[in-house]
C-alpha positions in Angstrom: 0.0 0.0 0.0 1.3 3.5 -0.8 1.5 6.3 1.7 -1.4 8.1 0.0 -3.6 5.0 0.5 -2.6 4.8 4.2 -3.1 8.5 4.8 -6.9 8.2 5.0 -9.3 5.2 5.4 -12.1 4.7 2.8 -14.6 5.9 5.4 -12.5 9.0 6.1 -12.4 9.8 2.4 -16.2 9.5 2.2 -16.5 12.0 5.0 -14.2 14.4 3.2 -16.1 14.1 0.0 -19.3 14.8 2.0 -17.7 17.9 3.6 -16.9 19.1 0.1 -20.6 18.6 -0.9 -21.8 20.4 2.2 -19.3 23.3 1.7 -20.4 23.7 -1.9 -24.1 24.1 -0.8 -23.1 27.5 0.6 -21.1 28.8 -2.3 -20.6 28.6 -6.1 -16.9 27.9 -5.3 -15.6 24.5 -6.2 -13.4 22.6 -3.8 -11.0 19.7 -4.5 -8.5 17.7 -2.5 -5.4 16.2 -4.0 -3.1 13.8 -2.1 0.2 12.6 -3.4 3.1 10.7 -1.9 6.0 13.0 -2.7 7.1 15.9 -4.7 10.5 17.5 -5.1 8.8 20.9 -5.5 7.7 23.3 -2.8 4.0 22.6 -1.9 2.6 25.8 -3.3 4.5 25.4 -6.6 3.3 21.8 -6.9 -0.2 22.8 -5.9 -0.3 25.2 -8.9 0.8 22.4 -11.2 -1.9 20.0 -9.9 -4.5 22.8 -10.1 -3.7 23.0 -13.9 -3.6 19.2 -14.4 -7.0 18.9 -12.8 -8.2 21.8 -15.0 -9.6 23.6 -12.0 -9.4 26.9 -13.9 -12.4 25.7 -16.0 -15.0 27.1 -13.6 -17.1 30.0 -14.9 -16.2 32.4 -12.0 -12.6 31.1 -11.7 -13.4 30.2 -8.1 -11.9 26.7 -7.6 -10.0 25.9 -4.4 -7.4 23.1 -4.1 -6.4 21.5 -0.8 -3.0 19.9 -1.7 -1.2 17.4 0.6 2.2 15.9 0.1 2.2 12.9 2.5 5.9 12.0 2.7 7.2 15.5 3.3 4.2 16.6 5.5 3.5 19.5 3.2 0.1 21.2 2.7 -1.1 24.1 0.7 -4.4 25.8 -0.2 -4.7 27.4 -3.6 -7.5 29.5 -4.9 -8.1 30.5 -8.6 -7.8 34.0 -10.1 -11.5 34.9 -9.5 -11.0 34.4 -5.8 -7.7 36.2 -5.6 -9.2 39.3 -7.2 -11.9 39.8 -4.6 -10.6 38.4 -1.2 -8.3 40.2 1.2 -4.7 39.3 1.7 -4.3 36.4 4.1 -7.8 35.1 3.2 -6.7 31.5 3.5 -4.7 31.8 6.7 -7.4 30.9 9.2 -8.4 27.9 7.1 -4.8 26.8 6.7 -4.3 27.2 10.5 -7.2 24.9 11.2 -5.9 22.2 8.9 -2.3 22.4 10.1 -3.3 22.4 13.8 -5.2 19.1 13.2 -2.4 17.7 11.0 0.1 18.3 13.8 -2.0 16.1 16.0 -2.2 13.5 13.3 -6.0 14.2 12.8 -5.8 14.4 9.0 -9.4 13.7 8.2 -10.6 16.1 10.9 -8.3 18.8 9.6 -9.4 18.5 6.1 -13.1 18.4 7.0 -12.8 21.4 9.2 -10.7 23.3 6.6 -13.1 22.4 3.7 -16.2 23.6 5.7 -14.3 26.8 6.7 -13.4 27.4 3.1 -17.1 27.0 2.1 -18.2 29.5 4.8 -15.5 32.0 3.8 -16.3 31.7 0.0 -20.1 32.2 0.4 -19.5 35.9 1.2 -17.8 36.4 -2.2 -19.4 33.6 -4.2 -22.8 32.9 -2.8 -24.6 29.8 -4.0 -27.1 30.6 -6.8 -30.2 28.4 -7.6 -28.8 27.7 -11.1 -25.3 26.7 -9.9 -24.0 23.4 -11.2 -21.2 21.3 -9.7 -18.5 22.2 -12.2 -15.7 20.0 -10.7 -15.8 16.5 -9.3 -15.8 16.2 -5.5 -13.8 13.1 -5.2 -10.2 13.1 -3.9 -7.6 12.9 -6.6 -4.2 11.1 -6.1 -0.9 10.9 -7.8 
């Protein structure tokens, strides 16, 4: 079994996908989680590459959010698309990142991701509120490499 498969149980993954669904009920923003075993690049740089590989820029409002985890090197990043960056204040992701990292430091990976995802949904709803005609533009499942 790879480190990415050991990182979360199947049940924990289901709970994370459910957190994404709940978070997206509040916002037109789209949230994804990507887990990979290792990267030689800094987490934010690698998150940008993954963001593009997953084609997260293909949302109408450019409001995709990626939670990126490098399991081996214990690295984590949150990356929002251009539409988000245009309207949110500097440091917008810091409180979300702090929640995730606090839980990760206690080895509570699922709890950290769920809390972070729900917090992201709450924060995004102020700038990208859910509209009745919104569609789910990106898959909710966890991606891996």
